[in-house]
C-alpha positions in Angstrom: 0.5 -38.0 -0.2 -2.2 -35.4 -0.6 -5.7 -36.4 -2.0 -6.1 -35.8 -5.8 -8.9 -33.4 -5.1 -6.8 -31.3 -2.8 -3.9 -31.3 -5.3 -6.2 -30.2 -8.1 -7.5 -27.4 -5.9 -4.0 -26.2 -4.9 -2.9 -26.2 -8.5 -5.9 -24.2 -9.6 -5.3 -21.7 -6.8 -1.6 -21.6 -7.6 -2.1 -20.6 -11.2 -4.8 -18.0 -10.3 -2.7 -16.2 -7.7 0.4 -16.3 -9.9 -1.6 -14.7 -12.7 -2.9 -12.0 -10.4 0.5 -11.2 -9.0 2.1 -11.0 -12.4 -0.6 -9.0 -14.2 -2.3 -6.8 -11.6 0.2 -5.8 -9.0 3.2 -5.1 -11.3 5.1 -2.2 -9.8 2.6 -1.4 -7.0 4.3 -3.7 -4.5 7.7 -2.4 -5.3 6.5 1.2 -4.9 4.7 0.5 -1.7 7.6 -1.4 0.0 11.0 0.2 -0.4 14.3 -1.7 0.0 16.5 -1.7 3.0 18.7 1.2 1.8 21.0 2.3 -1.0 24.1 0.5 -2.1 27.0 1.7 -4.3 26.7 0.6 -7.9 29.3 2.5 -10.0 31.0 5.8 -10.8 30.4 8.0 -13.8 31.5 11.4 -15.1 29.9 14.4 -13.4 27.3 16.3 -15.4 25.7 19.6 -14.5 22.9 19.1 -12.0 24.5 16.2 -10.1 24.7 16.5 -6.4 28.2 17.6 -5.5 27.9 15.5 -2.3 28.1 12.4 -4.6 31.5 13.3 -6.0 34.0 10.5 -5.6 37.1 12.6 -4.8 39.5 9.6 -5.0 38.4 8.8 -8.6 38.3 12.5 -9.5 41.9 13.0 -8.4 43.1 10.0 -10.4 41.1 10.9 -13.6 41.7 14.7 -13.5 38.0 15.6 -13.8 34.9 15.1 -11.6 33.3 11.7 -11.1 30.2 10.9 -9.0 29.1 7.8 -7.2 25.9 6.1 -8.5 23.7 4.2 -6.0 21.0 1.7 -6.5 18.3 0.6 -4.1 19.1 -2.5 -2.1 15.8 -4.2 -3.0 15.7 -7.5 -1.3 13.2 -7.7 1.5 12.0 -10.5 3.8 8.2 -11.0 3.8 6.5 -12.9 6.6 2.9 -14.1 6.4 1.3 -14.7 9.8 -1.8 -16.8 8.9 -4.7 -17.5 11.4 -5.9 -21.1 11.0 -8.3 -21.2 14.0 -11.7 -22.7 13.7 -13.6 -19.4 13.3 -12.1 -19.2 9.8 -14.0 -22.3 8.7 -17.0 -20.1 8.1 -18.4 -18.5 4.9 -21.9 -17.6 3.6 -20.7 -16.1 0.3 -18.2 -17.1 -2.3 -15.8 -19.0 0.0 -14.8 -19.7 3.5 -12.7 -17.2 5.4 -9.8 -19.6 5.5 -9.9 -19.9 1.7 -9.8 -16.1 1.3 -6.9 -15.9 3.8 -5.0 -18.5 1.7 -5.7 -16.6 -1.5 -4.4 -13.3 -0.1 -1.4 -15.1 1.4 -0.6 -16.7 -2.0 -1.1 -13.5 -3.8 1.3 -11.6 -1.5 3.8 -14.5 -1.7 4.0 -14.5 -5.5 4.1 -10.7 -5.6 7.1 -10.8 -3.2 9.1 -13.5 -5.0 8.7 -12.0 -8.4 10.7 -9.0 -7.1 13.3 -11.4 -5.7 12.2 -10.9 -2.1 12.3 -13.8 0.4 8.9 -15.0 1.8 8.0 -17.2 4.7 5.0 -17.9 6.9 3.9 -18.6 10.5 0.7 -20.7 10.7 -1.0 -20.3 14.0 -4.1 -21.0 16.1 -3.7 -20.3 19.8 0.0 -21.3 19.3 2.5 -21.4 16.5 1.7 -24.5 14.5 4.2 -24.3 11.8 7.1 -22.0 10.8 8.1 -21.9 7.1 11.5 -20.1 6.8 11.8 -17.3 4.3 13.2 -18.3 0.9 13.1 -17.2 -2.7 11.6 -18.7 -5.8 8.2 -19.8 -7.3 8.9 -23.4 -6.2 9.1 -22.2 -2.6 5.8 -20.4 -2.9 4.2 -23.6 -4.3 5.3 -25.5 -1.2 4.1 -22.7 1.0 0.6 -22.7 -0.6 0.5 -26.5 -0.3 1.3 -26.3 3.4 -1.4 -23.6 4.0 -4.1 -25.8 2.3 -3.0 -29.1 3.8 -2.2 -28.1 7.4 -4.6 -29.5 9.9 -4.6 -27.2 13.0 -4.0 -28.9 16.3 -6.2 -26.3 18.1 -9.4 -24.5 17.4 -8.7 -21.4 19.5 -7.0 -18.1 18.6 -4.1 -16.3 20.3 -2.8 -13.3 18.4 0.2 -12.8 20.7 1.6 -16.3 19.9 2.7 -15.6 16.3 3.8 -12.0 17.1 6.0 -13.2 20.0 7.5 -15.9 17.8 8.2 -13.3 15.1 9.8 -10.9 17.6 12.1 -13.7 19.0 13.0 -15.5 15.8 13.3 -12.8 13.0 16.1 -10.5 14.0 16.2 -8.3 10.9 13.6 -5.9 9.7 10.8 -7.6 7.7 7.6 -6.8 6.0 4.9 -8.7 7.9 1.2 -9.3 7.1 -1.0 -10.6 10.0 -3.9 -12.3 8.2 -6.8 -13.1 10.6 -10.4 -12.5 11.3 -9.3 -11.1 14.7 -12.2 -12.9 16.5 -10.8 -13.1 20.0 -12.7 -12.5 23.3 -10.6 -9.4 23.9 -7.4 -7.6 22.9 -5.7 -8.1 26.3 -2.5 -6.4 27.5 -0.4 -9.3 26.2 -1.8 -8.9 22.7 -1.4 -5.1 22.8 2.3 -5.4 24.0 3.1 -8.1 21.4 1.5 -6.0 18.6 3.4 -2.8 19.6 6.8 -4.5 19.8 6.3 -6.2 16.4 5.3 -3.0 14.8 8.4 -1.2 16.2 10.7 -3.8 14.8 9.0 -4.7 11.6 6.7 -3.2 8.9 3.4 -4.7 10.1 0.1 -4.7 8.3 -3.1 -6.3 9.6 -5.4 -7.9 7.0 -8.8 -8.7 8.5 -10.9 -11.4 6.9 -14.7 -11.1 7.4 -17.9 -12.6 6.2 -21.0 -10.4 5.6 -23.2 -12.6 7.9 -20.9 -11.8 10.8 -21.8 -8.2 10.7 -25.5 -8.2 10.3 -27.7 -10.9 11.9 -30.3 -12.0 9.4 -33.9 -12.4 10.5 -34.4 -16.2 10.1 -36.2 -17.0 13.3 -34.9 -19.3 16.0 -31.5 -20.8 15.2 -28.8 -22.7 17.0 -25.4 -21.1 17.0 -22.2 -22.8 18.0 -18.8 -21.1 18.7 -16.4 -23.1 16.6 -13.5 -22.3 18.9 -15.1 -23.2 22.2 -17.8 -25.6 21.1 -20.4 -23.7 23.2 -23.9 -23.6 21.6 -27.1 -21.6 22.3 -30.4 -20.8 20.7 -30.8 -17.3 19.2 -34.1 -15.7 18.3 -33.0 -13.7 15.2 -36.5 -12.4 14.7 -36.1 -10.3 17.9 -35.1 -6.7 17.0 -33.3 -6.3 20.3 -31.2 -9.3 19.7 -30.2 -8.1 16.2 -29.5 -4.6 17.6 -27.2 -5.9 20.3 -25.5 -8.1 17.7 -24.7 -5.0 15.6 -23.6 -3.0 18.7 -21.2 -5.8 19.6 -19.8 -5.8 16.0 -19.3 -2.0 16.3 -17.6 -2.4 19.7 -15.2 -5.0 18.3 -14.4 -2.8 15.3 -13.6 0.1 17.6 -11.4 -2.0 19.8 -9.4 -3.3 16.9 -9.1 0.1 15.3 -7.7 1.5 18.7 -5.3 -1.4 19.0 -3.9 -1.0 15.5 -3.8 2.8 15.7 -1.9 2.8 19.0 0.6 0.3 17.6 1.1 2.1 14.3 -0.2 -0.8 12.2 -1.8 -0.4 8.8 -5.1 -2.2 8.2 -6.7 -3.9 5.1 -10.3 -5.1 5.2 -11.3 -8.1 3.1 -14.7 -9.9 2.8 -15.5 -13.4 1.6 -18.1 -11.8 -0.7 -15.8 -9.2 -2.2 -12.6 -8.7 -4.2 -9.1 -9.3 -3.0 -7.5 -7.2 -5.7 -9.3 -3.9 -5.1 -8.6 -3.5 -1.4 -4.9 -4.6 -1.8 -4.5 -2.2 -4.8 -5.9 0.7 -2.8 -3.6 -0.2 0.2 -0.5 -0.3 -2.0 -1.5 3.1 -3.4 -2.0 4.6 0.0 1.4 3.4 1.1 3.1 4.8 -2.0 1.4 8.2 -1.5 2.9 8.4 2.0 6.5 7.9 0.8 
């Protein structure tokens, strides 16, 4: 049984994300992510302007005048949410923790998918796959998925991006729409991560959603502070009043940004940037519009 406070929080979150999915993303998701192909729906009489390649010659011969085949989009998709639950996501200096923002965007995408009758599932990970939630349809399934995201206690604090991608590549045989939701705070994007990312993007429609907090990008001048790496437990004293320290911090942020951009570009992966101090709706809306414009 979950604590009453957690149940209340999940319910509030559930209603908010369902409202956003229903009212703000109507049509955008469908336009951005097309179905798997076209399937035959019916035949009707030929009218001037129809493509002669669509003429059903068997029906035409029986009826004595031209009929054409009508096709409809095979809409149903499988959506997978790869959600980073490592300890670095338990940080936030603005409206919420990064993990709460990650949960919000996951819930929003899940509701948007199921309202168009798509299947949605999730892979919760740290430096290993901690839980796999098989893709299913329905609002009830999304409620359970959101509950699992909020209530799951990670077994590890570290991050390994190749773990969920490898699990995805081995387990999900058919083409899927995949969102990798993470802060991407790893020591380096090693060869294993690069290979896993590339293979996943070749097989699936993969989008990276990076979660950040404003304080991670610019080191504030607050004097001598102790900082601890939540994933390794290592701690050290940092003199934030030192201009050189703050400059090196920003240079390291720029280096990580460039490395991530290179990784995603080489793999052909789209990217969405979200901040704990900003909106979820605007970046996702802009992303859907960019995808639609490319069609």
